[in-house]
Every structure is written in structure tokens, then in C-alpha cells.
N, C-alpha and C positions, 0 to 999 in steps of 0.2 A: 237422211230422214225419210224415212219410206212415205208410199202417198197415203197410206192408211192412219199413219199418226196423225198426218197432215187435217187428214177429215177427220178424225177425230178431236182434234186441238181448235178446228173450224166449228164442230159441232157442237163444243163445249163454251164458245164465244158467241153460239148464236144464243146462248139462253141472257146475254149481258142486253140488257136494252137501254135504248138511249131513252132517257128519262122526261126529255121533253118532246121525243117524236112519238114516244112509244112502238118501236120495229129496233127489231134488231141489230146491233151491230156491223153484223156481216151483210145484212142484205141492205143496210144502207152503204154501204163499199167505203166503208170507213177501215176496214182492214187490207191493208196494203201486203205482209205476209207472215208468217209463223214458221218459227225455227227450231230447231230440238238438238244439240247436243247429248255423246255420247253420254255423259255425266249428266244425264234430268236439264239443263240447263233451257229454259224455254225464253225464246224473246219473241216479241212480235211488232212487227212495225206498222204505224197506222196511222189517221189524222183524227180530226173533228172536224164536228160540220162548221164550225168556224175558230178566229183564232181567239176570241175571246167570252167562248162556249165554259161558262160559270159550272157546268155538272166536267167540267174535264177529271180532275183530281177523283172523281165521285165512280166515273165510270176505269180510270184507271185501277182500282181499288176491286172495281166488278171484276175485271178479265182476271186481272193475276189471281183471284179469289176461284175462278172459272178452272184454269187452268190445273190451278194447285191442286184441284178434285181427280184431276188423271192420277193415276200413278207412276207413271212415267217422267210427270216432272214434279221436278224437284226445288227449284227457282224459276222464278217469272222476273224478265224486265220489258216493261213498253218502254217503247221509243217513240213519241210523237213526233214526225216531222209534219211539212206542211207542203211538200214537192213531193209530187203534183199535188195542187191543191183540191181539195173535196168541189166536186161538183153534182147537183142532182143527175147530171147521167152515169156516176159509180154505182148508182142503186139499181140491184134488182128489179126484174120487173115486178114482182109480187111486191116488193115495196114500194113501189111506183104508184102500182095499183090503192094499196092499202092509204098510200095518202092522199089519192088523187091528183098524182103527176103526170103530165105525158108528156 
């Protein structure tokens, strides 16, 4: 996968807003990696802010829907991982400012 496709996928994922925090999952640092094979099968490795996140299934569905809007993507597989664990250090400067985190 080329850099432009990776950027397109991450751009699409910036439309996925965490319903509880109001910030997109990319700036929150929840997306660890995106992949796309030659058949249009996309993969996303990501985490959630906590293991008990009640919005997890909704966020996964939003990820799938956002990536399927890209013409190159035919299928999406979202893998939730817990290692490395998410911390506020994963957040972009933008997300930290928006949430008032230092």
C-alpha cells in the first residue's frame, strides 16, 4: 500500500468521532495501523480508550462505514487490540488542546 492510500484511509477515519469525547479516533491516537491489499481488503488495527468502552461496537461500525466510502476498499476488518494500552500520550496536540489535557 502506498503512502497516498494510507493517508486517504486515515483521512476517512478522521470522520469517525468518539461519541463520548467528541474527537476523531485518529487524533485520539486510537488507530495503530491501516492496511489494504490488492483485492481491496482493508484492515484497521486500533484500540479503545478503555476495555469496557460501551461505544466500542458503534465505533467499529463507523470505522467500517467510513472506509467503505473509499472506492478502493471492498471489505473492512477491524481488529481491536489492547497492547500497547491507550494513554493520553497517544493523542495529537490538537486533541489534547481540545480536551484540555496537558
